C-alpha positions as CSV (number, residue, x, y, z in Angstrom):
1,M,-15.7,-7.8,-17.3
2,S,-15.9,-4.5,-15.8
3,R,-18.1,-1.5,-16.8
4,P,-17.3,1.9,-17.3
5,L,-18.4,4.0,-14.3
6,K,-21.3,6.1,-14.9
7,K,-21.5,10.2,-14.6
8,G,-21.3,10.9,-11.0
9,K,-19.6,8.1,-9.6
10,Q,-15.9,8.0,-8.6
11,S,-13.3,6.6,-10.8
12,W,-10.1,5.0,-9.3
13,K,-8.3,8.0,-10.2
14,N,-10.8,10.2,-8.0
15,L,-10.2,7.7,-5.2
16,L,-6.6,8.8,-5.1
17,K,-8.0,12.1,-4.0
18,I,-8.9,10.8,-0.7
19,R,-6.8,11.5,2.2
20,P,-3.6,9.8,2.7
21,M,-2.5,7.2,4.8
22,Y,1.0,6.6,6.6
23,L,3.5,3.9,5.7
24,K,6.4,2.7,7.5
25,V,8.6,0.0,5.8
26,F,11.6,-1.2,7.8
27,S,13.8,-4.2,8.5
28,P,15.3,-5.0,11.8
29,D,18.2,-2.8,11.3
30,K,16.9,0.1,9.4
31,F,14.1,2.2,8.2
32,I,13.4,1.8,4.1
33,Y,10.7,4.2,3.7
34,E,8.4,6.5,5.7
35,G,5.8,8.9,4.6
36,N,2.4,9.5,3.4
37,V,0.7,7.6,0.7
38,V,-2.8,7.3,-1.2
39,L,-2.2,3.8,-2.4
40,V,0.2,0.8,-1.4
41,Q,0.2,-2.7,-3.6
42,L,1.9,-5.4,-1.9
43,P,3.3,-8.9,-2.9
44,G,1.3,-11.1,-0.6
45,T,1.9,-14.8,-0.1
46,M,-1.6,-15.6,-1.8
47,G,-1.2,-12.9,-4.4
48,S,-0.8,-9.0,-4.8
49,F,-3.1,-6.9,-3.0
50,E,-4.0,-3.0,-2.6
51,I,-4.5,-0.9,0.2
52,L,-6.5,2.4,-0.1
53,H,-7.6,5.0,2.5
54,N,-9.9,3.5,5.1
55,H,-8.9,-0.2,4.5
56,A,-10.3,-3.0,6.9
57,P,-7.7,-3.8,9.7
58,I,-5.5,-6.5,8.2
59,I,-2.4,-8.6,9.1
60,A,-0.8,-10.7,6.0
61,L,2.4,-12.2,5.2
62,I,4.2,-10.5,2.3
63,D,6.6,-12.5,-0.2
64,K,9.8,-11.2,-1.7
65,G,9.0,-8.8,-4.6
66,K,7.9,-5.1,-5.5
67,L,6.0,-2.9,-3.3
68,K,4.2,-0.2,-5.4
69,I,3.5,3.2,-3.7
70,I,1.7,6.0,-5.0
71,D,2.6,8.9,-2.6
72,E,0.6,12.2,-1.7
73,G,2.1,14.0,-4.9
74,R,0.9,11.2,-7.0
75,N,4.3,10.1,-7.9
76,K,4.5,6.3,-8.6
77,F,7.7,4.2,-7.3
78,F,8.5,0.8,-6.6
79,L,10.5,-0.7,-3.7
80,E,12.1,-4.2,-3.7
81,V,11.1,-5.9,-0.5
82,N,12.0,-9.3,1.4
83,P,9.6,-11.6,2.9
84,G,7.8,-9.9,6.0
85,I,4.6,-9.0,7.5
86,V,2.2,-6.2,7.1
87,E,-0.3,-4.5,9.4
88,V,-3.0,-2.0,8.5
89,N,-4.9,-0.3,11.2
90,N,-6.5,3.2,11.1
91,N,-5.0,4.4,7.9
92,M,-1.4,3.3,9.3
93,I,0.6,0.8,7.2
94,T,3.6,-0.9,8.9
95,L,5.5,-3.2,7.0
96,L,8.3,-5.3,8.6
97,T,10.7,-7.2,6.4
98,E,13.4,-9.5,7.0
99,E,17.0,-8.2,6.5
């Protein structure tokens, strides 16, 4: 059970004000999405996970499912993605999907 954040601490909404990351989503034959984002939620093979600014470097397998994106304008949208692989390094997120 989580506790409410005390005054002076940042809430998750304040964390979204942090500098953006750059996301590229593509398949072998086309770019699907490219742009600045503040949050990405991915359907990992062992469960869903989120990437925020300054995430540790990671390479992970992705299952077919919905990719949740919150862009710089704080617009939330979803993309259907096929299985693939994601790499996160230095606030650059690269997702390569099948087909």
